[in-house]
C-alpha positions, 0 to 999 in steps of 0.5 A: 523473607527475601524475593528469591525465597518468596519466588521459589516458594510460589513457583514450587507450588505452581510446579506442584499444580502443573506437574502433579496432574499434567493431563488435566492441565493440558486438557483444560488448556486445549479446551480453552484454546478451542474456545479462544479460536472460535471467539477469535474467528467470530469477533476479530476483523482487519480494517485497512482504513488508515484515516483513523489511525492517527489522532482521531480527535485532532482538528484535521480529523474533525475537518475531514469528518465534517466534509465526509458528513456533508458530501457522503455520496462518493464515500466507500466507493470503487473508481473504475478507469476505462481505457482503450485505443480511441476515445470513441471506444472508451465512451461506448465501453464505459456506457455498456459497463455502467449499464451492466453494473447498474442492473446488478442489484445483488452486488452494487447499490449504484454505478454512474458516469460523472458528467455523463448526462443529457445536460452535458451532452447538450452543453458540453461545448460551453465548458471548453475554453474560448480558444479551444472552441475556436480551434474546433470551429476552424477544424470543422470549417476545414472538414466541412467538405470532407463531412459533406462528401462522406455523408453522401457516400458513407463507405470505403469507396467514398472515403478513398475517393476523398484521398484521391481528390486530395492528392490531385488537388492543389488546395488540400486544406479544403478537402481534409480536416487536418494535415494530409500527411498526418492523416495518411500516417494514421490511416496507414497505421490502422490498416497495417494493424487490421491487415496483420490480424489486430483490431484497430479503430481510426479515431475521428474525434481525435482527427476532427477535434484534434486540439480539443481536450477530449477525455482519453479515459472513462470513469465509473463510480461504483457503490458496492455491497459489502460482505463483512463476513469475508476477509475481503468485504468487496471481493464479490463485487470486484469479481462481478466487475471483472465478469462484466468487463469480460462481457463488454469485450468485442472480439472485432474491436480493440481490447478495453482495459478497466482499472479498479481503484478508488478507496475500496479498490485500494483497500481490497488489493491491500487486504489481499496482499496483506493476507497473502504476504502475512501468510507467506511470511508466517510459513517462512518464519515457522520453517525458519524457527523450526530449523533454529529450534532443532539446532538449538535443542538438538532434540525433536521432542523439545522442538515439537513441545515448543511449537505446540506451546507457541501455537497455544499462545498465539490462539490466546493472543488472538482471542485477547485481540478480538476482545480488546480491539475487535479489529486489527489495523495496518500496524497492529496486524504485525503483532501476529507475526511478532508473537512467533518470535517474542512468544517462542523466546520464553520457551527457548529459555525454559527448554535450554535450562531443562536440557542442561538440568537433564545432564545433572539430575537423574529424574525428569520430574526434578529437572522440570521443577528446578527449571520452573523455579529457576527460570520463571522469576527471571522471565517474569521480570523480563516480561515486565520490563519488556512490556513497559517499552510496548505499553508506553505507546498506548497513550499516544495518538497513533492508534496503530501503534497504541493498539500494537503496544497493548496487544504485543505487551499483553501477549508477552504475559499471555505467552509467558503464562502458557509457557509456564503452564502448558510447556511443563505439563507437556514435557512431563507427559512426553518422553524425556529427550535423550541424555546430553553429555555435558558440553566441555572444551572437547566440543568444537563449537564450545572452543569457538564460542570461548575464543569469540567470548574472549575478544570483547573482553580482551579488546575492550578499549578499542571496541569502546572507542570504535563504538563512540566514533560510530555512535557519533556518525550514527547521530549525524546520519539519524538526522538525515533519515527520510520520512514517507507518510503517504499511505499509497507508498505502503501498498504493493506498487504492482497492484492495479489499484495503485498503478491506476491511482498513480496514473491519475495523479499525473494529470492535473485534472484527475489527481486525487491530491487536491484540497477541499474547503467548506464555505458556509454561504454563497458570498463566503464561497465566492470570496474564498474561491477568489483568494485561493485562486491567487495563491502561488501554489494553487493552479485553480479553485473550483466551486459550484459557481465555476459550473456556470460557463464563462463567456457564454455569448461569444461561445454560443455565437461560435456554436451557432456559426458551426451549426450554420456552416455544417448545415442540414447534414448535421441533423442526422449523419447517415449510418455506414453503408455496405460497400459491394466492391471497393477495388476500383476506388483502391486501384484509382487511389494507388494510381493517384499515389504513383502520380503524386510520388513523382511530384513530392520532394519532402521525405516525410510525405514520400514515406507516408505515401509509400506506406499507404500504397503498400497497405492498399496493395495488401488490401487488394491481395486479401480481397483477391484471395478471399471468397464470399462470404469471407470477402464481405466480412473482410470489407466490413472489417476494413470499413469499420476500422476506417469509418466505424467511429465517424457517425457517433462522433458526428451525432455527438457533435450535432447534439452539442450544437444545440447548446443554450445559455446555462445558469446555476438554476439549470444544473441537474440536481445530481451535479449540484449535490456534489458541490452544495450540501443539503445543509447549505455548505459550499464545497471548494476544490483546490488543485495544486500547481506542483507535484505533491510527491515532493515534500517541500511542494506539499508543505508549501501548498498546504501552508499557503491554503491554510493561511487563507482557509485553516479548516482545509481538509482532504488527502494532502492534509491527512498525509501532512498532519498525520506525519507530524502527529506520528513523529510527535507521538513517537518522540513522546512515547520513546522518552516515556519508555526510556525513562520508565524502563530506567527507573524500573531497572534502578528500582530493581538493581539498586545500582546506577552503573547496572542501569546505565549498562542495560540501557546502553545497548538499547540506545545504541541499537536504536541509533545504529538502526536509524543510521542503517535506514539512512544508508539503505535509503529506507524511509520511515513510514507508518508501518516500519516506525513500530520497529522502535517500540519492539526494539525497546522491548527486545533490547532491555530484555537482553541487556538485563540477562547480559549484565547479570551474566557479566557480573560473574564472568568478566574474566577472559578465561570464562565463556560468557556465551556458553551458559543456557541464558546466553544461548537462549538470548542468541537463539531467541533473537534468531527466532525473532529476527526470522519471524520478521525477516519473512515480512521483508519479502512481502509485496506490501511495501509497508510490511516489507519495510517493517520486516527489513527495519526490525531485522536490521534492528535485531542485528544491532541489538545482538551486536550491542549485547554480545560485543559492545556491552561486554567491552563496556562492562569490562571497563566499568565493572569489577571482577567479583568472586561471588555475587548474591543478587537476584540472577535473572538468567538462572537464579543459580549461577555457578561462580 
């Protein structure tokens, strides 16, 4: 018994089952789909952690896990970056926010400010470089008269009297701490903002310690409580943070900006973007697929039946995903969208053949049976060959693509099974679509397709030569394709977590792009730290021993000198006092400015004084126009703008003047725990000299550090090693897929020429897609690299159909585009392209690039299948009158 006979007999019995009792079949399928939906909702989740996506058992992954096990304090945390106009306001807001979050035990396990403790408040000056400390001492020496004056009269009158004396004095450096003109500019700018309705503060920390490296940002590390029943487990915690941020805003002070980033912040924004982007893309795809189906079928009933079949297939595919992998990752989540295109293709083949059969058969039942027995064997064989291209990625070390291969490959059979069970039963129940007249040469579209079909056959040689030239060029371009395996670049660049993370990378002191090495004991840590510090690509290597300040004797002497210089006034700097009437002091200062302007010849000084005078005059206008209590409130606002930060700055400085010699034994336990694990491992953090966004700098940094410490880990290692593993995995998997597909095709076709012809569009489409990625400057990344296995599956499917069709239709008088098989290939490719084209507009950069690359790839598959393959076939195949081989397109090709 031949294959054709056996398959016809089997699917005839299959038809008796599905078409004999269609309502029973549909009822069972609907019931099972409801159970599948419930199972999926209860058991399927999304994991955006990219750390375990690649080679989980590789040495670099083991090093990462060892580090995380030794220092797990800050894993799965949020990093809050606090910003404001002044460092004083930033510190105050950071402390208030930390207090609110720590008190919220329902949403947070803990919240703390790094390096904010009594220890650092007392000994912080010892951690400055000697040069920075000397500069601070010099500034304070110049500021001492100013500090003394303002301590005696801490209000606006006292403040303005200092400027009056400074402008009249010949020795200005003894009156004010910095250049007088710079100070006047800053004071005038702060007054201008306040007088024009804005909130402003003059930063005295920046003025007095201008050359001191002070923190411009505040940081809070938050450990949130997760709700894993939600799509975004940290959503509640992050919303609580936003409410707390609103609480710390003071309407009388400049606004405070708080950025939510860190590991959990990045994941939450990604989950939000992925869910929104994927939902939008799915809606776009469904609408576009609906339009394509209406054009293809010219029947609302067939379109509805196809969409219902697609929906059922996706429900069962989701249940399989929940059963087999439990959670979708950044890559495998794409199978949900791919099912819209891949799953609907089988229904298109079935419905178009059914539509054609209605023009030849009187009874609907006979048309359905003929459609089932003629299309099912070919679709089953195509699903088998397509799945090979996807299953070949299961053995790879790239978990994302491995799971995608399993899900997408198995989904092909699930969708095909639903198509062969539910769709015939559904078409048996619903009314038959209106009879279609047989399409002939009278149809305008038919005439156009006939002309287009003749072109590849008529110009076979020129097309083949042009293809060879373009293929050679594409090979050259493919070697220049860029790679970008930085997970950060896959995310939406406009989300606050990504913006904040990239801003941190710009500062050497805050960049997360550092390497980490664990040393087993103190001696090893010290020796290793010294070796690493000497490497050309290393800026510095920090360990526990660097927390013992160097040059303490000289620094303590400077601190003691500052304390003696400032005297008793530093013991308790007075709070600001209410100024009942600053008008006389302002008038005297304006008069002094007028007198000074006659003597000034420097343009910058004259401009600064003129601007200052203008703001002082505006203050007088406002005071004259206001009545009590509004006048008093206005005076307090101006005084707060100018002097509000000064008392805290002085008191913090006073605390720092009590520094004492620090040894490692003096370090608080919470600080020591971040550098020395409970099992005695010492952490060494290595900072790069160059920008690691540059691939060469990244390779240089990693290579040099690994030459000294092979077990190095952290983000740069993860990115670099993952990139190498992914490229190696794909090279291996593609080779396996191509060889396996070729062997299977040869086993089925028993013809080397047919095998080569089917494989040709596969290889050419891949080359052209990579060349297009180079031309469009689209780098290959963790997400869009999955285009390759998907294109393998699509390409081999279409190649089989077209080669079989060309065995019967090599004559230029025959329309190779007009059969139901060719039309199904065309519309199937359009639906698949539409399902991914929507992804190209996702805010998530990884998903968007994946949608773009796959859409480009499908375009090239169609060009290779409908143009290049017929041209090549014209040159290598002989025209045959009748071919008695298995027809994958119809099993009943009319000669």
